[in-house]
C-alpha positions as CSV (number, residue, x, y, z in Angstrom):
1,K,7.8,13.6,49.6
2,T,6.9,16.0,46.8
3,L,7.5,13.4,44.1
4,S,5.3,10.9,45.9
5,A,2.5,13.5,46.4
6,L,2.8,14.5,42.7
7,T,2.5,10.9,41.6
8,Q,-0.5,10.3,43.8
9,C,-2.1,13.5,42.5
10,R,-1.5,12.6,38.8
11,T,-2.8,9.0,39.3
12,G,-5.8,9.9,41.4
13,H,-4.6,8.0,44.4
14,A,-3.9,11.0,46.6
15,F,-5.2,11.0,50.1
16,T,-8.4,13.0,49.4
17,G,-12.0,12.5,50.2
18,E,-12.6,11.5,46.6
19,Y,-10.0,8.7,46.9
20,Y,-11.4,7.5,50.2
21,R,-14.9,7.4,48.8
22,S,-13.6,5.3,45.8
23,I,-12.0,2.7,48.1
24,N,-15.0,2.7,50.5
25,K,-13.2,4.2,53.5
26,P,-15.9,6.5,55.0
27,E,-14.1,6.5,58.3
28,R,-11.4,8.7,56.7
29,G,-14.0,11.4,55.8
30,F,-14.8,12.8,52.4
31,A,-15.0,16.5,53.3
32,C,-12.3,19.0,52.9
33,P,-11.1,20.9,56.0
34,C,-12.3,24.1,54.3
35,G,-15.9,22.9,54.6
36,A,-16.4,21.6,51.0
37,A,-18.6,18.4,51.1
38,L,-16.1,16.4,48.9
39,Q,-12.4,17.0,48.8
40,T,-11.2,16.3,45.3
41,R,-8.0,16.8,43.3
42,N,-9.7,19.5,41.3
43,H,-10.9,21.2,44.5
44,I,-7.4,21.3,45.9
45,L,-5.8,22.5,42.7
46,A,-8.4,25.0,41.6
47,E,-10.9,25.9,44.3
48,C,-10.0,25.3,47.9
49,P,-9.5,28.6,49.7
50,D,-6.9,27.0,52.0
51,Y,-4.5,26.9,49.0
52,E,-5.4,30.2,47.3
53,Q,-2.2,31.9,48.4
54,H,-0.1,29.4,46.4
55,R,-2.3,29.1,43.4
56,D,-0.4,31.8,41.4
57,I,2.2,29.1,40.8
58,L,-0.3,27.1,38.9
59,R,-1.9,30.1,37.1
60,D,1.5,31.0,35.7
61,V,1.3,27.9,33.6
62,S,-2.5,27.6,33.2
63,P,-4.5,30.7,33.9
64,S,-7.7,28.6,33.8
65,L,-6.2,26.0,36.1
66,S,-6.8,23.3,33.6
67,I,-6.1,19.9,35.1
68,P,-4.9,18.4,31.8
69,E,-2.4,21.2,31.5
70,L,-1.3,21.1,35.1
71,L,-0.9,17.3,35.3
72,G,-0.2,16.5,31.6
73,T,2.4,18.9,30.4
74,K,6.0,19.3,31.5
75,A,5.5,22.9,32.6
76,G,2.3,22.0,34.4
77,I,4.0,19.1,36.2
78,H,6.8,21.3,37.4
79,A,4.4,24.0,38.5
80,T,2.2,21.4,40.3
81,A,5.3,20.0,42.1
82,K,6.2,23.5,43.2
83,F,2.6,24.1,44.4
84,I,2.7,20.9,46.4
85,R,6.0,21.7,47.9
86,R,5.1,25.3,49.0
87,S,1.5,24.6,50.0
88,G,1.8,21.2,51.6
89,A,-1.2,19.9,49.6
90,F,-1.8,16.2,49.2
């Protein structure tokens, strides 16, 4: 499950409002459960208050929560996988 979610996150095909908008599926909704108008990969990884308690995992690798670092480096990928596993994101 974690590997699948990580792959979807890295490729931009995760089940987010941003993805549903890109494939024209408005019935799935674009908003985040936290109230943000558009749920995006960046929102989940760096901004969504629903995942703040797990974000320290990501900040250990990238204090600025840089998406290229989190999804494009070995350390970032390991941290993102751990974040997904602990938080249930994606």
